C-alpha positions as CSV (number, residue, x, y, z in Angstrom):
1,M,105.4,65.7,5.0
2,T,108.1,64.9,2.5
3,R,108.3,68.4,1.1
4,I,111.6,69.0,2.7
5,A,113.8,65.9,2.9
6,S,117.5,65.1,2.8
7,I,119.2,65.0,-0.6
8,A,119.2,61.2,-0.6
9,A,115.5,61.0,0.1
10,A,114.4,61.6,-3.4
11,A,116.1,58.4,-4.5
12,V,114.9,56.4,-1.5
13,L,111.2,57.3,-1.7
14,I,110.5,54.4,-4.1
15,I,107.0,53.7,-3.1
16,G,105.3,56.7,-4.6
17,S,101.8,58.0,-4.1
18,V,99.2,55.5,-3.1
19,G,96.9,55.0,-6.1
20,G,94.3,52.6,-7.4
21,G,90.7,52.2,-6.3
22,V,90.5,49.0,-4.2
23,Y,88.8,49.3,-0.9
24,M,90.3,47.1,1.9
25,K,87.5,46.0,4.1
26,N,88.0,45.3,7.8
27,N,87.4,41.6,8.1
28,N,87.6,41.6,11.9
29,C,84.0,42.8,12.4
30,P,81.6,40.8,14.5
31,V,79.1,38.7,12.5
32,I,75.5,39.7,13.2
33,H,73.0,36.9,12.8
34,V,69.6,37.9,11.6
35,P,66.8,35.3,12.1
36,V,65.2,34.1,9.0
37,E,61.4,34.6,8.9
38,Q,59.8,31.2,9.1
39,A,57.2,30.1,6.5
40,T,53.7,30.2,8.0
41,S,52.4,27.2,6.1
42,I,53.8,24.4,3.9
43,E,51.6,22.4,1.5
44,T,52.0,18.7,1.3
45,N,52.5,18.4,-2.4
46,T,56.0,18.4,-3.8
47,E,55.5,21.4,-6.2
48,T,54.3,23.7,-3.4
49,S,57.0,22.6,-1.0
50,S,59.6,23.4,-3.6
51,T,58.2,26.8,-4.1
52,V,58.3,27.6,-0.3
53,T,61.9,26.4,0.0
54,D,63.0,28.7,-2.8
55,T,61.2,31.6,-1.2
56,T,62.8,30.8,2.2
57,T,66.3,30.8,0.5
58,N,65.7,34.1,-1.1
59,N,64.6,35.5,2.2
60,T,67.9,34.3,3.7
61,E,69.9,36.0,1.0
62,S,68.0,39.2,1.6
63,E,68.5,39.1,5.3
64,T,72.2,38.4,4.9
65,T,72.5,41.5,2.8
66,V,70.9,43.5,5.6
67,A,73.2,42.0,8.1
68,D,76.3,42.9,6.0
69,S,75.0,46.4,5.7
70,T,74.5,46.6,9.4
71,V,78.1,45.4,10.1
72,S,79.5,48.0,7.7
73,E,77.6,50.8,9.4
74,E,78.6,49.6,12.9
75,T,82.3,49.3,11.7
76,S,82.4,52.9,10.6
77,Q,80.9,54.0,13.9
78,Q,83.0,52.0,16.3
79,F,85.9,54.5,16.2
80,S,85.9,57.9,17.7
81,V,87.6,59.5,14.7
82,T,86.1,59.3,11.2
83,K,87.7,59.1,7.8
84,E,86.4,62.6,7.0
85,E,88.1,64.1,10.1
86,L,91.5,62.5,9.2
87,I,91.2,63.6,5.6
88,E,90.4,67.2,6.6
89,K,93.5,67.3,8.9
90,A,95.8,65.8,6.2
91,K,94.4,67.8,3.2
92,D,96.8,70.4,2.0
93,S,99.0,69.7,5.0
94,N,96.4,71.0,7.4
95,Y,97.9,68.9,10.2
96,L,100.5,71.7,10.7
97,N,97.6,73.8,12.1
98,Y,97.2,71.3,14.9
99,F,100.5,71.7,16.7
100,D,103.1,74.4,17.4
101,K,106.2,72.2,18.0
102,F,107.1,68.6,17.3
103,S,110.2,66.5,17.9
104,A,110.9,62.8,17.3
105,D,113.4,60.1,16.5
106,Y,112.6,58.0,13.4
107,T,113.8,54.9,11.7
108,V,113.4,53.6,8.2
109,L,113.9,50.1,6.7
110,I,114.2,49.9,3.0
111,N,114.1,46.2,2.1
112,E,113.7,46.6,-1.7
113,R,116.1,44.7,-3.8
114,H,117.5,46.1,-7.0
115,E,120.2,45.3,-9.5
116,F,123.3,46.5,-7.6
117,H,122.2,46.7,-4.0
118,T,120.8,43.5,-2.5
119,G,120.9,44.2,1.2
120,P,118.4,46.1,3.3
121,E,119.2,49.7,4.1
122,N,118.6,51.2,7.6
123,I,118.2,54.9,8.3
124,V,118.1,56.6,11.7
125,G,117.4,60.2,12.3
126,K,116.1,63.0,14.5
127,I,113.7,65.9,13.7
128,Y,112.5,69.1,15.4
129,L,109.9,71.5,14.1
130,D,109.0,74.9,15.5
131,E,106.0,76.3,13.7
132,I,106.0,79.5,15.8
133,N,109.6,80.6,15.1
134,L,109.7,78.8,11.8
135,T,112.8,76.9,12.4
136,A,113.6,73.2,12.0
137,S,116.5,70.8,12.5
138,A,117.1,67.2,11.3
139,T,120.0,64.8,11.3
140,E,120.2,61.4,9.6
141,E,122.6,58.5,9.1
142,R,122.2,55.7,6.5
143,Y,123.5,52.1,7.1
144,E,123.8,48.8,5.3
145,N,125.2,45.8,7.1
146,D,126.1,48.1,10.1
147,K,128.3,50.2,7.8
148,C,127.5,53.9,7.5
149,L,126.8,55.0,3.9
150,G,126.2,58.6,4.5
151,K,125.1,61.4,6.8
152,S,122.7,64.3,6.3
153,L,122.1,67.6,8.0
154,I,119.0,69.8,7.5
155,A,118.2,73.2,9.0
156,I,115.6,75.9,8.4
157,M,116.1,79.4,9.9
158,D,115.4,83.0,8.7
159,N,113.3,81.5,5.9
160,Y,116.3,79.7,4.4
161,Y,116.6,75.9,4.0
162,Y,120.0,74.2,4.4
163,A,120.6,70.7,3.2
164,A,124.0,69.0,3.5
165,E,125.2,65.5,2.6
166,E,128.3,63.6,3.5
167,V,128.6,60.7,1.1
168,L,130.9,57.9,2.2
169,T,130.2,55.4,-0.6
170,E,129.3,55.0,-4.2
171,T,127.7,52.2,-6.1
172,D,130.0,49.4,-7.3
173,F,128.5,48.8,-10.7
174,T,131.0,46.1,-11.5
175,N,130.7,43.9,-8.4
176,G,127.5,45.2,-7.0
177,G,126.9,46.8,-3.6
178,Y,128.8,49.8,-2.3
179,K,132.5,50.7,-2.3
180,F,133.8,53.3,0.2
181,L,135.4,56.5,-1.0
182,E,138.9,57.4,0.0
183,T,137.7,60.9,0.7
184,P,134.0,61.5,1.6
185,D,132.1,63.8,-0.8
186,K,130.7,66.6,1.3
187,Y,128.4,69.1,-0.3
188,Y,125.4,71.3,0.6
189,Y,122.9,73.7,-1.0
190,V,120.8,76.6,0.3
191,K,117.5,77.9,-1.0
192,D,115.0,80.5,0.0
193,E,112.2,78.5,1.5
194,N,109.7,81.4,0.9
195,S,107.1,79.7,3.0
196,D,105.2,80.5,6.2
197,K,105.3,76.8,7.3
198,V,108.0,74.4,8.1
199,F,108.0,70.8,6.8
200,V,110.7,68.4,8.0
201,T,109.9,64.7,8.2
202,P,112.5,63.0,6.0
203,Y,111.3,59.8,4.4
204,G,108.0,60.3,6.2
205,R,104.6,59.3,5.0
206,S,101.5,61.4,5.2
207,M,97.8,60.6,4.8
208,D,97.7,63.4,2.3
209,L,98.7,60.8,-0.2
210,D,95.3,59.3,0.1
211,V,93.0,62.1,1.0
212,Y,91.5,62.2,-2.5
213,A,91.1,58.4,-2.6
214,P,89.4,57.4,0.6
215,E,88.2,54.1,-1.0
216,N,91.8,52.9,-0.9
217,W,92.0,52.7,2.9
218,D,90.0,52.1,6.0
219,I,90.3,52.7,9.7
220,T,91.0,49.3,11.4
221,G,91.9,50.2,15.0
222,E,92.3,52.7,17.7
223,R,94.4,52.8,20.9
224,T,95.9,55.2,23.4
225,E,99.6,55.8,23.7
226,N,101.2,58.3,26.0
227,G,97.9,59.9,26.5
228,R,97.4,60.4,22.7
229,K,94.8,58.6,20.5
230,I,96.5,56.6,17.7
231,I,94.4,55.5,14.7
232,S,95.4,52.4,12.7
233,I,94.8,52.3,9.0
234,S,95.1,49.6,6.3
235,G,95.1,50.2,2.5
236,V,96.0,49.0,-0.9
237,Q,98.3,50.5,-3.5
238,K,97.8,49.4,-7.1
239,G,99.6,50.2,-10.3
240,D,103.1,50.7,-8.9
241,N,106.0,49.1,-10.8
242,N,109.4,48.1,-9.5
243,Y,112.7,49.0,-11.1
244,E,112.3,46.2,-13.6
245,G,108.9,47.6,-14.7
246,V,107.0,44.6,-13.2
247,Y,103.5,45.5,-12.0
248,R,102.9,45.0,-8.3
249,E,100.0,45.3,-6.0
250,L,101.1,46.4,-2.5
251,T,99.3,46.7,0.8
252,Y,100.2,49.1,3.6
253,T,99.4,49.8,7.2
254,A,99.8,53.1,9.0
255,E,99.4,54.7,12.3
256,V,98.2,58.3,12.6
257,D,98.0,60.7,15.6
258,A,94.3,61.5,15.8
259,E,94.7,65.0,17.1
260,T,97.1,66.3,14.5
261,G,96.8,63.8,11.6
262,M,100.6,63.2,11.6
263,T,101.7,59.8,10.3
264,L,103.7,58.0,13.0
265,S,104.3,54.8,11.1
266,Y,104.0,53.4,7.6
267,D,104.7,49.8,6.5
268,V,104.4,48.5,2.9
269,F,104.1,44.8,2.0
270,D,104.4,43.1,-1.4
271,S,102.2,40.3,-2.7
272,N,104.1,37.7,-0.6
273,N,103.5,39.8,2.5
274,N,107.2,40.8,2.7
275,N,107.8,44.1,4.4
276,T,109.5,46.2,1.7
277,Y,109.4,49.6,3.4
278,S,109.0,50.6,7.0
279,F,108.9,54.1,8.5
280,K,108.4,54.6,12.3
281,V,108.5,57.6,14.6
282,T,109.5,57.1,18.2
283,N,109.9,59.4,21.2
284,Y,107.6,61.8,19.6
285,K,106.6,64.9,21.5
286,F,104.3,67.8,20.7
287,D,104.2,71.5,21.7
288,D,105.8,72.3,25.1
289,E,107.2,68.8,25.5
290,A,109.0,68.9,22.1
291,V,112.8,68.7,22.5
292,E,115.1,70.8,20.3
293,F,118.0,68.3,20.1
294,R,120.1,70.7,18.0
295,K,119.6,74.3,17.2
296,A,119.2,75.2,13.6
297,S,121.9,77.9,14.0
298,D,124.4,75.2,15.2
299,I,123.6,73.0,12.2
300,I,124.0,75.8,9.8
301,N,127.3,76.8,11.4
302,E,128.6,73.2,11.0
303,I,127.5,73.1,7.4
304,E,129.2,76.4,6.5
305,N,132.4,75.6,8.4
306,G,132.6,71.8,8.2
307,G,134.3,71.3,4.9
308,Y,131.1,71.1,2.8
309,A,131.3,72.4,-0.7
310,K,128.4,74.6,-1.7
311,R,126.4,73.6,-4.8
């Protein structure tokens, strides 16, 4: 879902693919108590009694193993959607085969700290996809401390992809943070998309990151929202380094639309349980309910006539 993103997105997608091989088990499962088989006879001498006690203990361990196995099986069956079904929809972006149109608002919180920028960055945007007419629109604004850092425009039409960026600030390498430009830097580029599918979810996360590593995540919940079934997921990301090269183990939670496999939220937490990255889709609508908030042709006209330099 990140194939087409705003120009700034490449620098912001700091999490990377979810790797590693740790399985996060759902610990909210009911405990099933299995009765321990009682010994039929106990001898009176100490040696025999000891032997029976040891046997009873071994039986308990055996029965506990059976109980854990039963819990695991019931956990995987208590949800109406399986891992395999979600993987199949996400694999090779198959989720695009499950809807014709899509629109949504989205927000992103980037709470990572690095050498020159210490404050969290907030991003707000809108997206619209039309898989039938192969058009797409997206707008986005980036903020830090309520000050706008830049704006992005994206449009796809007639098999061409337009991406424009209005940069209002640059990094202050001397004092840290950002400093505002006297004249915003406005530029855009155009490329032949050469594709029969449209991808526009800037900064978004997709389960296709993990379709080939199902041991990294598990389904942990299920609910209904606006008539749609939403699946909750928890997982572990290992082997990712921050900008200082320090190894980190991260956990994440996500929500996925069961019918389409599209990711609706994605939150990443560090080892101290701090939320370092958060992506959330709101006001999402599919197919006939999808809202084209701006036509791709209007965005392209603004890009070509709005003072943007072509690169």
